[in-house]
C-alpha positions as CSV (number, residue, x, y, z in Angstrom):
1,X,-88.2,114.3,-33.6
2,X,-87.2,116.6,-30.8
3,X,-84.1,115.8,-28.8
4,X,-84.5,115.6,-25.1
5,X,-81.9,117.6,-23.2
6,X,-79.5,115.7,-20.9
7,X,-80.2,115.8,-17.2
8,X,-78.4,118.4,-15.4
9,X,-75.5,116.5,-13.9
10,X,-74.4,115.3,-17.4
11,X,-74.4,118.8,-18.7
12,X,-71.2,119.6,-16.7
13,X,-68.0,119.2,-18.7
14,X,-66.0,118.4,-15.6
15,X,-68.2,115.5,-14.8
16,X,-67.8,114.1,-18.4
17,X,-64.1,114.3,-18.0
18,X,-64.2,112.4,-14.7
19,X,-66.3,109.6,-16.3
20,X,-63.8,109.3,-19.2
21,X,-60.9,109.0,-16.8
22,X,-62.7,106.3,-14.9
23,X,-63.4,104.3,-18.0
24,X,-59.7,104.6,-19.1
25,X,-58.4,103.4,-15.7
26,X,-60.3,100.1,-15.7
27,X,-58.0,98.2,-18.2
28,X,-55.0,99.3,-16.2
29,X,-56.3,97.6,-13.0
30,X,-56.9,94.4,-15.0
31,X,-53.4,94.5,-16.4
32,X,-52.0,95.0,-12.9
33,X,-53.9,91.9,-11.7
34,X,-52.6,89.8,-14.5
35,X,-49.1,91.0,-13.8
36,X,-49.3,89.8,-10.2
37,X,-50.4,86.4,-11.4
38,X,-47.3,86.2,-13.7
39,X,-45.1,87.0,-10.8
40,X,-46.6,84.2,-8.8
41,X,-46.1,81.8,-11.7
42,X,-42.4,83.0,-12.0
43,X,-41.9,82.3,-8.2
44,X,-43.0,78.7,-8.5
45,X,-39.8,77.3,-10.1
46,X,-37.8,79.0,-7.4
47,X,-39.5,76.8,-4.8
48,X,-38.7,73.6,-6.7
49,X,-35.0,74.6,-6.9
50,X,-34.8,74.9,-3.2
51,X,-36.2,71.4,-2.8
52,X,-33.6,70.0,-5.1
53,X,-30.8,71.8,-3.2
54,X,-32.1,70.5,0.1
55,X,-32.2,66.9,-1.3
56,X,-28.6,67.3,-2.5
57,X,-27.6,68.7,0.8
58,X,-29.2,65.7,2.6
59,X,-27.4,63.3,0.3
60,X,-24.1,64.9,1.0
61,X,-24.7,64.7,4.7
62,X,-25.4,61.0,4.4
63,X,-22.3,60.5,2.3
64,X,-20.3,62.4,4.9
65,X,-21.6,60.2,7.7
66,X,-20.8,57.1,5.7
67,X,-17.3,58.4,5.0
68,X,-16.8,59.2,8.7
69,X,-18.0,55.7,9.6
70,X,-15.6,54.1,7.0
71,X,-12.8,56.2,8.4
72,X,-13.5,54.9,11.9
73,X,-13.4,51.3,10.7
74,X,-10.2,51.9,8.7
75,X,-8.4,53.4,11.7
76,X,-9.6,50.5,13.9
77,X,-8.4,48.0,11.3
78,X,-5.1,49.8,11.1
79,X,-4.5,49.5,14.8
80,X,-5.5,45.8,14.7
81,X,-3.2,45.2,11.8
82,X,-0.4,46.9,13.7
83,X,-0.9,44.5,16.7
84,X,-1.1,41.6,14.3
85,X,2.3,42.6,12.8
86,X,3.8,42.8,16.2
87,X,2.6,39.2,16.9
88,X,4.0,38.0,13.6
89,X,7.3,39.7,14.3
90,X,7.6,38.0,17.7
91,X,6.7,34.6,16.1
92,X,9.3,35.2,13.3
93,X,12.0,36.2,15.8
94,X,11.2,33.1,17.9
95,X,11.4,30.8,14.8
96,X,14.7,32.4,13.8
97,X,16.1,31.9,17.3
98,X,14.9,28.3,17.5
99,X,16.2,27.3,14.0
100,X,19.5,29.0,14.7
101,X,19.8,27.0,18.0
102,X,18.9,23.8,16.2
103,X,21.4,24.5,13.5
104,X,24.2,25.2,16.0
105,X,23.3,22.0,17.9
106,X,23.4,20.0,14.7
107,X,26.8,21.4,13.7
108,X,28.2,20.9,17.3
109,X,27.0,17.3,17.3
110,X,28.7,16.6,13.9
111,X,31.9,18.4,15.0
112,X,31.9,16.5,18.3
113,X,31.4,13.2,16.6
114,X,34.1,13.8,14.0
115,X,36.6,15.1,16.6
116,X,35.9,13.0,19.7
117,X,33.3,10.2,19.4
118,X,34.5,8.6,16.1
119,X,38.2,8.5,17.1
120,X,37.3,7.1,20.6
121,X,35.0,4.4,19.2
122,X,37.5,3.4,16.6
123,X,40.2,3.2,19.2
124,X,38.0,1.1,21.5
125,X,37.4,-1.4,18.7
126,X,41.1,-1.4,17.7
127,X,42.0,-2.1,21.3
128,X,39.5,-4.9,21.4
129,X,40.9,-6.3,18.2
130,X,44.5,-6.1,19.6
131,X,43.3,-7.8,22.7
132,X,41.9,-10.7,20.7
133,X,45.1,-10.8,18.6
134,X,47.2,-10.9,21.8
135,X,45.0,-13.7,23.2
136,X,45.4,-15.7,20.0
137,X,49.2,-15.2,20.0
138,X,49.3,-16.1,23.7
139,X,47.2,-19.2,23.1
140,X,49.4,-20.2,20.1
141,X,52.6,-19.7,22.2
142,X,51.2,-21.7,25.1
143,X,50.2,-24.5,22.9
144,X,53.6,-24.6,21.3
145,X,55.2,-24.6,24.7
146,X,53.0,-27.4,26.0
147,X,53.7,-29.4,22.8
148,X,57.4,-29.0,23.3
149,X,57.1,-29.8,27.0
150,X,55.2,-33.1,26.6
151,X,56.6,-34.1,23.2
152,X,59.3,-36.5,24.6
153,X,57.5,-37.4,27.8
154,X,56.5,-41.0,27.5
155,X,55.2,-41.4,31.1
156,X,52.5,-38.7,31.0
157,X,50.8,-39.5,27.8
158,X,47.2,-39.0,29.1
159,X,48.1,-35.7,30.8
160,X,49.8,-34.6,27.6
161,X,46.8,-35.2,25.5
162,X,44.5,-33.4,27.9
163,X,46.7,-30.3,28.2
164,X,47.4,-30.1,24.5
165,X,43.6,-30.5,23.8
166,X,42.9,-27.6,26.1
167,X,45.6,-25.5,24.5
168,X,44.4,-26.2,21.0
169,X,40.8,-25.2,22.1
170,X,41.9,-22.0,23.6
171,X,43.9,-21.1,20.5
172,X,40.9,-21.9,18.3
173,X,38.6,-19.6,20.4
174,X,41.2,-16.9,20.4
175,X,41.6,-17.0,16.7
176,X,37.8,-17.0,16.1
177,X,37.4,-14.0,18.5
178,X,40.2,-12.3,16.6
179,X,38.4,-12.9,13.3
180,X,35.1,-11.5,14.7
181,X,36.9,-8.4,16.1
182,X,38.4,-7.7,12.7
183,X,35.0,-8.0,11.1
184,X,33.5,-5.7,13.7
185,X,36.2,-3.1,13.2
186,X,35.9,-3.3,9.4
187,X,32.1,-2.9,9.6
188,X,32.4,0.0,12.0
189,X,34.9,1.8,9.9
190,X,33.2,1.2,6.5
191,X,29.5,1.2,7.5
192,X,28.6,2.6,10.9
193,X,30.9,5.6,10.8
194,X,29.9,6.8,7.3
195,X,26.2,6.2,8.2
196,X,26.5,8.2,11.4
197,X,28.3,10.9,9.5
198,X,25.6,11.1,6.9
199,X,22.9,11.3,9.6
200,X,24.6,14.1,11.3
201,X,25.3,15.9,8.0
202,X,21.7,15.5,7.0
203,X,20.6,16.9,10.3
204,X,22.8,19.9,9.8
205,X,21.5,20.4,6.2
206,X,17.9,20.2,7.5
207,X,18.6,22.7,10.2
208,X,20.2,25.0,7.7
209,X,17.1,24.7,5.4
210,X,14.7,25.4,8.3
211,X,16.7,28.4,9.4
212,X,16.9,29.8,5.8
213,X,13.1,29.1,5.5
214,X,12.5,31.1,8.7
215,X,14.6,34.0,7.3
216,X,12.6,34.0,4.0
217,X,9.3,33.8,5.8
218,X,10.3,36.6,8.1
219,X,11.3,38.8,5.2
220,X,8.1,38.0,3.4
221,X,5.9,38.8,6.4
222,X,7.8,42.1,6.9
223,X,7.3,43.0,3.3
224,X,3.6,42.1,3.4
225,X,3.1,44.0,6.6
226,X,4.8,47.1,5.2
227,X,2.6,46.9,2.1
228,X,-0.6,46.4,4.1
229,X,0.4,49.4,6.4
230,X,1.0,51.6,3.4
231,X,-2.4,50.7,1.9
232,X,-4.1,51.3,5.1
233,X,-2.5,54.7,5.5
234,X,-3.3,55.6,1.9
235,X,-7.0,54.6,2.5
236,X,-7.2,56.7,5.7
237,X,-5.6,59.7,4.0
238,X,-8.1,59.3,1.1
239,X,-11.1,59.1,3.4
240,X,-9.9,62.2,5.3
241,X,-9.5,64.1,2.1
242,X,-13.0,63.1,1.0
243,X,-14.5,64.0,4.3
244,X,-12.8,67.4,4.2
245,X,-14.2,68.1,0.7
246,X,-17.7,67.1,1.7
247,X,-17.6,69.2,4.8
248,X,-16.4,72.2,2.8
249,X,-19.2,71.7,0.3
250,X,-21.8,71.5,3.0
251,X,-20.5,74.6,4.6
252,X,-20.6,76.5,1.4
253,X,-24.1,75.3,0.6
254,X,-25.3,76.4,4.1
255,X,-24.2,80.0,3.5
């Protein structure tokens, strides 16, 4: 069989070389296209990382706002607590002054009773007792005098009996009054005076306890106030540190 000759264009060696070059360049273009697709696939995770970073940044911003709000509350509470401590201090000082005055009054009342009232009342009752004793002695002397006067008088028998009867009655009343005054004085010395002393001493003891209680309560309130103030200051310092840390992290993330 005879071979047909190639058309004229394909007889040129330069044209054959150009066709070969074109066939060899086709796979390179395909590889380039596939390389661009890989680059796109590699870029996809980078977009997800930015979303996570943005979410973390938003969470930090919310936490910062919460901390700033808590700091505002803590500072307001600190001011309120400071005013409350001032009120408590005023109340404590008033209680101390009041109980100190009551204690001094109780001591003064006891001292006045022991030094003035008790001796005066005792003296008044002793004078009353002496007066009754004097009346009894006077009535006794008068009766004796009347008896001696009318003893030998035969002509005034009726008068004698009347006068002596009155004298004996006066003496009896005087002696009974004297006995009562003695009982009154004894009761006053042994019962009323000790009772009054015990009442005044108890009043002094109660005033001392109240004053001591006020002192302890004042010291306790002062200690609790100092502790609360220290806790509040520590909390505020802690919040400020946390806020500063969060602000720094947000600034660094924004760069």
